[in-house]
C-alpha positions, 0 to 999 in steps of 0.5 A: 517350457524354456525355464524347464529346459534351463533347469535340466541343462543346469542339472546335466551340466553339474553331473557331466562336467566332472566327467568332462574334466576327467576325460579332457580332449576326448572326442567321445566326451565332447560329442556327448556333451554337444548332444546333451546340449542339443537335447536340452534345447540349446539357446542361441539367442543370447539369453544365456551367458557365453561363459558356461562357468557364470550362472545367470541371475533372474531380473527383478520385476518393474513396479508401475507406480501410477498403478500403485497410486491408483490402488492406494487412492481406491483403498483409502478414498473409496465410497465404502471407506471414506465420507468427505462430509465427516470432519476428521478426528482430533489429535490422537483420534479423539473427538477434539477440534481439528487443527487447520494450519494456514499460510498466506503468500501475497502475490501482488496488489492491484488497487488501494482505494481511499474513496471506497475504503478497500484494497484488492490483492492476489494471494495463494492460500495454503491450509493443512490438516491431518485426516487419519482416514487418508493415511496409507503409510502401512501400504507402502513398501520400502521402494514405494516409500522412496518414490511416492512422497505424496498423492496429488488431487485436483478435485476438492470434493473428494476430501473433507474441506474446512469451510473457510471464508474471509470476514471482510471480503467484498469481491472474490474470484478463483483463477481457472485459466488454463485449469483451476489453480488449486491442488490437494496433496495427501501425504502418507501419514494422513496430512492434507495440504490444500493450496489455491490462488485467489483474487480478493477485494477486502474492506479497509476502514481508514482514518484520514485525519492525517491525509496525506501524511497518514499510514493505514492498517488494513486487515484480512480476516480468515475464519470458519463460517459454520464450524465453531471453535469446539470443532475447528481451530485455525493456527498460523503455520510456524516459520513464515505464516505470511510471505510476500513476493520478491518484486512486490509493489503497491499502487496509489502512492503507497509502500508496504511499511510492515505486515504481521499475523495474529489471532482474532477469535470472535464470539457471536450468538451462535458460538465462538469461532476461530479467526486469523488476521493478517495486518498490512501497514500501507504507508503513503509516500509523501513525495507524490503529494509534494509534487502534485499538491503542496508545491503547486499550491505554494506556487499559486499562493506566491503568484498571487503576491505578485500583485503587490509589486504592480502599480495600484492604478493598473486595475485590470492587471491586478484584478485579473491576477487575483481572480485567476489565482483564486480560480486555480486554487479553488480548482485544485481544492475541488480535485483534492476533495473529489479523490477523497471520501466525505468524512465528518472530520478535518483532514490535513490536506483540508487545512493546507488547501483552505489556508492557501485559498485564504491567502489567495483571497486575502491578496485579492482583498488587499487590492480592494483595500489599496483601491479604496486607500488610493481614492482616499489619497486622491480626495485628501490630496484635492482637499490639501490642494484647495487648502493651500490655495486658500492659504496662499490667498490669505497670505497675499491679502495679509501682505497687502495689509502690511504694506498699507499699515503705518506702523512696523509689526514686531517680529516677536510672535506674541506681539504679532498675534496681539497685533493681528498678524495671523498669516504666520502658520504655527509650523514656522514657530515650532519644528515638526516632530520626527518619529524615532521608530525605524519602521515609522521612518521607513513608512514615512518615505511613502507619501500615499497610504495605498503605497504603504499598504502594498509595501507592508503586504510584501513583507507581511504575507510571505512572513505569515505563510512561512510561519504557517508552514512551520506550524503545519509541518511540525504538527502533522509530522509529529502527530501519531496515526489514530486508526478508529475502527 
């Protein structure tokens, strides 16, 4: 009714205005114009412009975009037009395989276990494919196309989903706090983006021959459980198929050396399946093991050498030191073995700990040898003392014979031997032969064999241990990692 009044007002205004102009300042004209306005239903609420010379424009109706999204979803995903059990068509609507583009975002690592040979981490997995049945581009106007970029769903059962699984998964879990951590985006051209947050524990076959100087390459295999390669093909998304969080850190003394992506298609008795593989290189940090293993073992071995400077007669001190260091080294070796899986080959840490135990045990055996040599020295000294006493008695007896003799013995040794003067030792005739080697001269400074063994061990043990260190580090640091899978 009001709209009709407005139209009548505009018609009368267009017909009466020229007359009003011709009869300006006419009282009858002004009175007639006011009557006509009142008859047409004048509006004083402010809907019409104050100036009668400006024509009012109608306002465009507003669009409820949420309602439009609902209409689009009902039109493309209704039960009569869409069946989520049917695989989408291939490229150009053919019956070829459906391509699924995959992207992985690594959020964090929680565990890298050498004993169980597994690692746990949290990822966001994104899969994207095209389903022409969900295309709604032709249903969008220009205004709606600018506002509706995609439609978001949270129910994965509403659309077709690839049956993706992780081939080397041991334990996996989805995140449902506060709501399920997933979303589905349907784009106007029919592209479907599926993103979900997952915590997963995967098996990793580790070769520990170089432990702890090793690098381990662990993988994450992504494949279809039921769709063969003729029906479903996984493709890494171009750009950055594998992404890492900025503040990523690894537990267990590891650091992430490198990462990459490749394909790992597999053939089984049921067909050929498409497969994607993520490679993660875990490099073990040597500084952690230097502080916790190598330096303590070296100190224990060095402490065992302190017994070489103790007197060989201090039996309790030397035995206690040797036994204590041997027990400490054995305990360290046992703790190292408990932190590693039992394998059929020798590890680098086994060589180190075994040699350290051998050095400590050798220091204990060295004291046993010194103790035996000291007892031999004591017996030898007793025999020498007894022999000297007999020589002194023989010399005294010969002196009495010389005094009673009526003739003078010749000073010539040959004549004295003829005359029976046998009390002059041969050493008084020929001077002793001195060694010319410096080592022999240095060893002759020590009278007893037990002391000679201790002095020799002070130089021999550290020298051999230093040579072992040179060979050990030069061999294992230059040896390449061999991952046997």
